[in-house]
C-alpha positions in Angstrom: -51.8 46.9 -13.5 -49.1 45.0 -11.9 -49.7 44.8 -7.9 -47.4 46.2 -5.7 -46.3 44.0 -3.0 -44.1 44.7 0.2 -43.3 42.3 2.7 -42.4 44.1 6.6 -40.9 42.4 9.2 -40.2 44.0 13.2 -37.8 44.3 15.3 -40.3 41.7 17.6 -40.5 38.9 14.9 -43.9 40.2 13.3 -44.6 39.8 10.1 -46.9 42.2 7.7 -47.8 42.1 4.2 -49.4 45.1 2.4 -50.5 44.6 -1.5 -51.4 47.8 -3.8 -53.5 46.7 -6.3 -56.7 48.2 -8.8 -59.7 47.5 -7.2 -62.3 48.1 -9.7 -64.7 44.9 -7.8 -66.6 47.6 -5.2 -67.1 50.3 -7.6 -70.2 50.3 -10.4 -69.3 49.9 -14.3 -70.7 54.1 -14.4 -68.1 55.0 -11.9 -65.8 53.4 -13.1 -66.3 55.2 -16.5 -67.0 59.0 -14.9 -63.7 58.2 -12.8 -61.4 57.3 -16.5 -58.1 57.0 -15.8 -57.6 57.5 -12.3 -57.1 54.1 -10.8 -58.8 53.2 -7.5 -55.9 51.4 -6.3 -56.8 49.3 -2.5 -54.7 48.6 0.0 -54.9 44.4 1.6 -52.4 44.5 4.8 -52.4 41.2 6.2 -50.3 39.7 9.7 -48.4 37.0 8.3 -46.6 36.0 12.2 -47.2 38.1 15.4 -50.5 38.3 17.7 -49.6 41.0 20.0 -49.9 44.8 19.4 -48.4 46.3 16.7 -45.7 48.8 17.1 -45.5 52.5 16.5 -42.4 51.9 14.7 -44.1 48.9 12.4 -47.0 51.2 12.5 -44.9 54.5 10.9 -43.4 51.3 8.1 -46.7 50.9 6.8 -48.0 54.1 6.7 -44.4 55.0 4.7 -45.1 52.3 2.1 -47.9 53.8 1.7 -47.6 57.3 1.2 -44.4 56.7 -0.7 -46.6 54.4 -2.8 -49.2 57.0 -3.3 -46.9 60.4 -3.8 -44.9 58.4 -6.6 -48.2 57.4 -8.1 -50.2 60.9 -9.4 -53.2 59.1 -11.2 -54.3 56.6 -8.1 -56.7 57.4 -5.2 -56.5 54.7 -2.4 -59.4 53.1 -1.2 -59.0 51.0 2.1 -62.2 48.7 3.5 -61.7 48.3 7.6 -60.8 44.4 8.3 -64.4 43.0 11.2 -62.9 39.2 10.9 -60.1 39.1 12.3 -60.0 40.5 16.3 -57.5 42.8 17.6 -54.9 41.9 20.0 -55.2 43.7 23.4 -58.8 45.3 22.7 -60.9 42.8 23.6 -61.6 45.0 26.7 -62.9 47.7 24.7 -66.9 48.3 23.2 -64.9 49.1 19.7 -65.7 46.8 17.5 -62.1 45.7 15.5 -63.8 47.8 12.0 -64.1 50.8 14.2 -60.7 50.9 15.8 -58.9 50.1 12.3 -60.8 53.4 10.8 -59.5 55.6 13.6 -56.0 53.9 13.5 -56.1 54.4 9.6 -57.6 57.8 10.3 -55.2 58.7 13.1 -51.7 57.8 10.8 -53.3 59.5 7.4 -53.2 62.7 9.7 -50.1 62.0 11.3 -48.3 61.7 8.1 -49.5 64.8 6.2 -49.2 66.6 9.0 -45.4 65.5 9.8 -44.5 65.8 6.6 -46.5 68.9 5.8 -48.3 67.4 2.8 -50.8 69.7 0.9 -53.9 68.8 -1.0 -54.4 65.4 0.0 -57.4 64.0 2.1 -59.3 61.6 3.5 -62.8 60.9 3.2 -64.0 57.9 5.4 -67.5 56.3 4.0 -69.4 54.3 6.0 -72.4 51.9 5.5 -74.5 50.7 7.9 -74.9 47.1 7.9 -77.7 44.6 9.6 -75.5 44.4 12.3 -72.4 46.1 11.7 -71.1 49.4 10.8 -68.7 49.5 7.3 -66.3 51.4 7.7 -64.3 52.4 3.6 -61.2 55.0 3.4 -60.5 56.9 0.5 -57.2 58.8 0.0 -57.0 61.0 -2.8 -55.4 64.4 -4.1 -57.1 67.7 -4.3 -57.3 67.8 -7.9 -59.7 64.1 -7.8 -61.5 65.7 -5.5 -64.9 66.1 -7.7 -64.4 62.2 -8.0 -64.6 61.3 -3.7 -68.5 62.1 -4.6 -69.0 59.9 -7.1 -66.9 57.3 -4.8 -68.5 57.5 -1.9 -72.6 57.1 -3.2 -71.5 54.4 -5.5 -69.8 52.1 -2.3 -72.9 53.7 -0.3 -75.8 52.7 -3.0 -73.6 49.3 -4.4 -72.4 47.9 -0.8 -75.2 49.0 1.5 -78.0 47.5 -0.2 
């Protein structure tokens, strides 16, 4: 599968790169066999330029790119791992770690999109894995027809990543 790449720029001069590509590195060979022809694609979202808070317009653009990709590819499930390395601007005063903040933001963006666009039969599962010093958050977006695969992927992530 060829990577899907989009570059987004804001009026404020910020620049973001979205890459969607097949994700096989976090899943076991057994799980990949179970899911068969369904592709699990990962989202890599990087800020290339800028350091201020991301505007609501940019967040909307990001969610639209991801949703358009998903809605135009019936054989995919989207997998998103929330980054914990890069700090979040203007959240240094909060007691929320960057990864949890991103997880909450991604969930809210998903809920807002499906509600405002009347999208049915699409679900979001949040997989949490407790690390030695932090909690890791993984998001899985899937159609109702793939709902039977979500627990398989969740269990695989917990068993493989949670070691």
